[in-house]
MARLO-378142 format. One line per field, with one value per residue (C-alpha): residue number from 1; z, x, y. Coordinates in Angstrom, 3 decimals. Layout:
volo (NUM|...)
zz (Z|...)
xx (X|...)
yy (Y|...)
END
This chain:
volo (1|2|3|4|5|6|7|8|9|10|11|12|13|14|15|16|17|18|19|20|21|22|23|24|25|26|27|28|29|30|31|32|33|34|35|36|37|38|39|40|41|42|43|44|45|46|47|48|49|50|51|52|53|54|55|56|57|58|59|60|61|62|63|64|65|66|67|68|69|70|71|72|73|74|75|76|77|78|79|80|81|82|83|84|85|86|87|88|89|90|91|92|93|94|95|96|97|98|99|100|101|102|103|104|105|106|107|108|109|110|111|112|113|114|115|116|117|118|119|120|121|122|123|124|125|126|127|128|129|130|131|132|133|134|135|136|137|138|139|140|141|142|143|144|145|146|147|148|149|150|151|152|153|154|155|156|157|158|159|160|161|162|163|164|165|166|167|168|169|170|171|172|173|174|175|176|177|178|179|180|181|182|183|184|185|186|187|188|189|190|191|192|193|194|195|196|197|198|199|200|201|202|203|204|205|206|207|208|209|210|211|212|213|214|215|216|217|218|219|220|221|222|223|224|225|226|227|228|229|230|231|232|233|234|235|236|237|238|239|240|241|242|243|244|245|246|247|248|249|250|251|252|253|254|255|256|257|258|259|260|261)
zz (8.916|7.309|8.674|6.522|5.459|8.016|10.824|9.871|10.185|13.600|14.706|13.819|15.879|18.805|18.816|17.969|19.942|22.767|22.963|22.906|22.968|21.408|18.423|18.038|17.801|15.312|13.083|13.176|12.255|9.489|7.796|8.421|4.728|3.931|5.691|3.506|0.325|1.174|2.297|-0.878|-3.140|-1.287|-1.224|-4.093|-2.529|1.208|2.301|3.800|7.515|7.293|6.465|5.262|8.792|9.821|7.213|8.241|11.919|11.106|8.916|11.736|13.837|11.039|10.790|14.531|14.383|11.454|13.257|16.354|14.504|11.686|11.714|9.877|9.528|7.166|3.412|3.190|2.685|5.550|3.130|1.579|4.996|6.378|3.389|3.690|7.386|6.880|4.083|6.287|9.199|6.979|5.423|8.836|9.906|6.788|7.375|10.989|9.746|7.383|4.896|1.941|1.772|2.214|-1.239|-2.814|-0.813|-2.174|-5.746|-5.216|-3.962|-6.965|-9.276|-7.631|-8.020|-11.644|-12.529|-11.008|-12.643|-16.113|-16.124|-15.242|-17.980|-20.688|-19.725|-19.716|-17.852|-18.762|-20.557|-19.113|-21.558|-20.584|-16.900|-17.628|-19.485|-16.656|-13.932|-15.989|-15.739|-18.214|-19.081|-17.057|-13.986|-14.229|-14.677|-11.678|-9.576|-10.749|-9.704|-6.355|-5.887|-6.233|-4.010|-1.187|-1.604|-0.850|-0.597|-1.223|-0.750|3.008|2.780|0.562|3.113|6.015|4.426|3.791|7.471|8.329|12.088|13.273|15.774|13.277|10.235|8.852|6.948|4.040|4.736|8.437|7.419|5.816|8.827|12.264|14.900|17.481|15.314|16.798|14.595|14.031|12.892|10.737|8.876|8.459|7.123|4.582|3.364|3.042|1.083|-1.187|-1.922|-2.531|-4.857|-6.833|-7.114|-8.399|-10.927|-12.316|-12.954|-16.540|-17.465|-17.163|-13.805|-12.525|-13.650|-11.895|-8.653|-8.965|-9.788|-7.128|-4.141|-4.683|-6.723|-5.026|-8.216|-8.166|-10.424|-12.573|-12.968|-13.785|-16.466|-18.154|-18.028|-19.549|-21.952|-20.562|-18.606|-14.825|-14.506|-16.560|-14.078|-11.245|-13.102|-13.585|-9.886|-8.836|-11.155|-9.822|-6.224|-7.052|-8.645|-5.736|-3.191|-4.898|-5.333|-1.670|-0.576|-2.781|-1.858|1.826|1.669|-0.126|2.418|5.319|3.596)
xx (-9.262|-11.024|-14.419|-17.504|-19.304|-22.094|-19.702|-17.471|-20.407|-21.325|-17.693|-17.626|-20.777|-19.308|-16.240|-17.669|-20.915|-20.072|-16.296|-15.512|-11.681|-11.872|-13.726|-10.918|-8.321|-10.494|-10.743|-6.987|-6.325|-8.934|-7.418|-3.759|-3.329|-3.600|-0.285|1.721|0.041|0.677|4.273|5.029|3.568|5.040|8.690|9.985|13.432|14.015|16.529|19.831|19.621|15.949|14.270|10.720|9.629|10.456|8.020|5.353|5.741|5.246|2.275|0.632|0.671|-1.211|-3.684|-4.414|-4.927|-7.321|-9.391|-9.596|-10.504|-12.707|-16.353|-18.484|-21.342|-19.313|-19.384|-15.768|-14.619|-12.478|-9.869|-9.400|-9.052|-6.733|-4.369|-3.854|-2.970|-0.790|1.083|1.478|2.858|5.438|6.509|6.916|9.113|11.255|11.557|12.595|15.278|16.474|17.628|17.870|21.409|21.604|23.180|20.169|17.757|19.460|19.169|15.485|14.869|16.751|14.606|11.430|12.558|13.556|10.189|8.334|10.555|10.571|6.843|6.241|8.642|7.347|3.681|3.848|5.679|9.359|10.634|13.337|15.855|14.930|15.276|18.619|19.905|18.798|20.343|23.418|22.430|22.024|18.578|19.376|20.276|16.997|15.023|16.785|15.802|12.193|12.146|13.655|10.923|8.281|10.025|10.769|7.425|9.043|5.584|2.140|-1.491|-0.907|1.989|0.022|-2.798|-0.357|1.631|4.630|5.389|7.212|6.728|4.604|2.569|1.575|1.116|-2.413|-3.460|-5.791|-8.079|-8.261|-10.177|-12.792|-13.302|-12.720|-15.120|-13.684|-14.164|-16.183|-18.646|-16.197|-13.343|-15.743|-16.740|-13.064|-12.414|-15.228|-13.773|-10.334|-11.788|-13.631|-10.427|-8.520|-11.262|-11.199|-7.429|-7.589|-10.284|-7.964|-5.099|-4.283|-6.062|-3.050|-1.991|-5.555|-5.632|-2.338|-3.751|-6.927|-5.133|-2.438|-4.373|-7.836|-7.287|-4.044|-2.020|1.757|3.581|4.705|1.097|-0.059|2.634|1.147|-2.332|-1.102|1.372|4.343|7.491|7.522|9.789|7.296|4.565|6.818|7.235|3.478|2.925|5.535|4.059|0.560|1.727|3.470|0.325|-1.854|0.580|0.566|-3.220|-3.794|-1.436|-3.105|-6.632|-5.718|-4.348|-7.460|-9.702|-7.880|-8.121)
yy (-26.533|-23.516|-22.554|-23.044|-19.819|-20.348|-21.196|-18.259|-15.868|-17.299|-17.026|-13.326|-12.837|-14.791|-12.567|-9.155|-9.406|-11.801|-11.140|-14.852|-15.214|-18.685|-17.225|-14.652|-17.438|-19.328|-16.241|-15.647|-19.278|-19.222|-16.160|-17.040|-17.906|-14.183|-13.556|-15.948|-14.715|-11.051|-11.624|-13.563|-10.901|-7.951|-8.949|-11.056|-11.460|-11.316|-8.629|-9.721|-10.465|-11.431|-14.696|-15.268|-16.159|-12.575|-11.275|-13.761|-12.832|-9.164|-10.021|-11.986|-8.818|-7.049|-9.926|-9.866|-6.106|-6.482|-9.147|-6.956|-3.748|-5.030|-3.999|-6.615|-4.121|-1.920|-2.483|-3.694|-7.289|-8.535|-9.894|-6.429|-4.829|-7.507|-7.546|-3.778|-4.021|-7.103|-5.306|-2.241|-4.258|-5.963|-2.663|-1.046|-3.948|-3.581|0.169|-0.420|-2.820|-0.055|-2.702|-0.326|1.182|4.943|5.334|3.618|5.768|8.878|7.590|6.793|10.325|11.724|9.590|10.875|14.487|13.899|12.365|15.307|17.938|16.382|15.738|19.389|20.445|18.075|18.011|14.189|11.409|11.165|8.077|5.841|7.330|10.917|10.045|8.427|11.498|13.785|11.598|10.576|6.918|4.085|2.725|-0.388|1.669|3.581|0.359|-1.165|1.852|1.612|-2.037|-1.074|1.550|-1.128|-3.648|-1.230|0.565|3.935|5.425|4.003|4.942|4.711|7.163|9.535|9.656|9.910|12.725|10.517|10.016|6.833|7.146|4.271|6.282|8.954|6.742|6.453|3.352|4.081|1.140|1.991|5.117|2.892|0.635|2.114|0.923|3.328|6.413|9.236|11.170|14.016|11.786|9.758|12.930|13.797|10.293|10.644|13.932|12.346|9.431|11.863|13.765|10.512|9.198|12.448|12.177|8.593|9.573|12.266|9.841|8.824|5.595|3.274|4.686|4.395|0.756|0.016|1.453|-0.613|-3.869|-3.478|-2.136|-3.543|-6.730|-7.742|-8.367|-8.131|-5.664|-8.591|-9.776|-6.246|-6.043|-9.106|-7.544|-4.275|-5.895|-3.939|-4.773|-5.105|-2.051|-0.019|-0.928|0.245|3.547|3.932|3.231|5.765|8.395|7.734|8.069|11.350|12.764|11.636|13.030|16.423|16.350|15.466|18.232|20.857|19.777|19.643|23.181|24.402|22.660|24.310|27.705)
END
């Protein structure tokens, strides 16, 4: 049974201040619904060899981590923090399973390179037809790849911040920079600088790409739901997301190099 707002607040105090293990279990049980919601939104069709329980199990690990690491004194809602870590845990599990065929991975990389090259050449994002001509693919094949990009989450805000690394030990979660109760003053300053650079990068995105980022990462909408908001197809939303991630990745790299210099 969910905790009432007053009891929930007292439970957080019992766990964070008095280290009560029973309060920890109560918090995990109270927020367990976030795991099913996140798993359902993240993967619309479960990869072969996995069932939905596999995704939920991975998500529970993210939920436990979020309960343990969350700092209630910071100006971040727990739900926002937890969903990011649950999503990250599920994605890491899917990456470890390596369920995307190598041939598809190569096509996704080719698509990413084509989008970057054509946008530089045209001074604007390439259309599906232009991408198809460049890659010698039909419009349907390009759209299918764009959908695959969204479903496999080839790279996200977490990957942009972490430099695209997929190694679990080195991977940095974007929201973990916002709430890190173990951070020392030096790393906290570094985190603030990273957040400043990321915020500047998001502000420089075209309006539609900026809206996709806001709706997906901060409002928790699926790509299909975002498509309804924007009045475009689901595959178009995937394309906007991929373009936004490419811009942010390049911006973070350039700003990071300038900061080091």
